C-alpha positions as CSV (number, residue, x, y, z in Angstrom):
1,M,-6.2,-69.3,-54.2
2,H,-5.6,-68.7,-50.2
3,Y,-8.1,-70.9,-48.6
4,F,-8.0,-68.6,-44.9
5,R,-11.5,-69.7,-44.1
6,I,-10.8,-73.2,-43.8
7,R,-8.0,-72.3,-41.3
8,E,-10.8,-70.3,-39.6
9,L,-13.2,-72.9,-39.3
10,R,-10.8,-75.4,-38.1
11,E,-9.9,-73.1,-35.1
12,D,-12.9,-72.3,-34.3
13,K,-13.7,-76.0,-33.7
14,D,-10.1,-76.0,-31.8
15,L,-8.9,-78.6,-34.1
16,T,-5.5,-79.4,-35.4
17,Q,-4.4,-79.8,-39.0
18,S,-3.4,-83.4,-38.2
19,R,-7.0,-84.4,-36.9
20,M,-8.5,-82.3,-40.2
21,G,-5.9,-84.8,-42.3
22,E,-7.7,-87.5,-40.5
23,I,-11.2,-86.5,-40.8
24,L,-10.5,-85.8,-44.7
25,S,-8.4,-88.9,-45.1
26,C,-5.2,-86.8,-45.9
27,S,-2.0,-86.4,-44.2
28,Q,-1.4,-83.1,-42.2
29,R,0.8,-82.0,-44.6
30,V,-1.5,-82.0,-47.7
31,Y,-4.1,-80.2,-45.0
32,S,-1.7,-77.8,-44.6
33,N,-0.7,-77.4,-48.0
34,Y,-4.7,-76.4,-48.5
35,E,-4.5,-74.2,-45.9
36,R,-1.7,-72.0,-47.4
37,G,-3.2,-72.1,-51.1
38,D,-0.3,-74.0,-52.1
39,L,-2.2,-76.9,-53.4
40,D,-5.9,-76.8,-55.0
41,I,-8.6,-78.4,-52.8
42,P,-9.8,-81.3,-54.9
43,T,-14.0,-81.1,-55.4
44,E,-14.6,-84.0,-53.0
45,I,-12.6,-83.0,-50.5
46,L,-14.1,-79.3,-50.4
47,I,-17.2,-80.8,-50.3
48,K,-16.3,-83.1,-47.0
49,L,-15.1,-79.9,-45.8
50,A,-18.1,-77.7,-46.1
51,D,-20.5,-80.5,-44.7
52,F,-18.2,-81.1,-41.7
53,H,-18.2,-77.5,-41.0
54,N,-21.6,-76.9,-41.9
55,V,-21.1,-74.2,-44.6
56,S,-21.5,-73.9,-48.4
57,V,-18.5,-74.4,-50.6
58,D,-18.8,-70.8,-51.9
59,Y,-18.3,-69.8,-48.0
60,I,-14.8,-71.8,-48.3
61,L,-14.0,-70.5,-51.8
62,N,-14.6,-66.8,-50.6
63,R,-17.4,-66.4,-52.8
64,T,-19.9,-65.2,-50.3
65,D,-19.8,-64.1,-46.7
66,L,-22.8,-66.2,-46.0
67,K,-22.1,-69.3,-44.5
68,N,-25.2,-71.1,-45.8
69,F,-27.5,-71.0,-48.1
70,H,-31.1,-71.6,-47.0
71,K,-33.3,-73.0,-49.2
């Protein structure tokens, strides 16, 4: 699966892949692999990404175009 949305979210905040790796406690290379879809993103990292970007996990996974679910 191609996780193009995490790239868009990162770029919207003007963050580098290296900085996102630091935030997620992984290397730039691992984060780059997530963005390209070369590695599946572990659930724990998906949750961290969603929380950091204030979006739903479903948005990151391209299951919805709604960034947030309102309760």
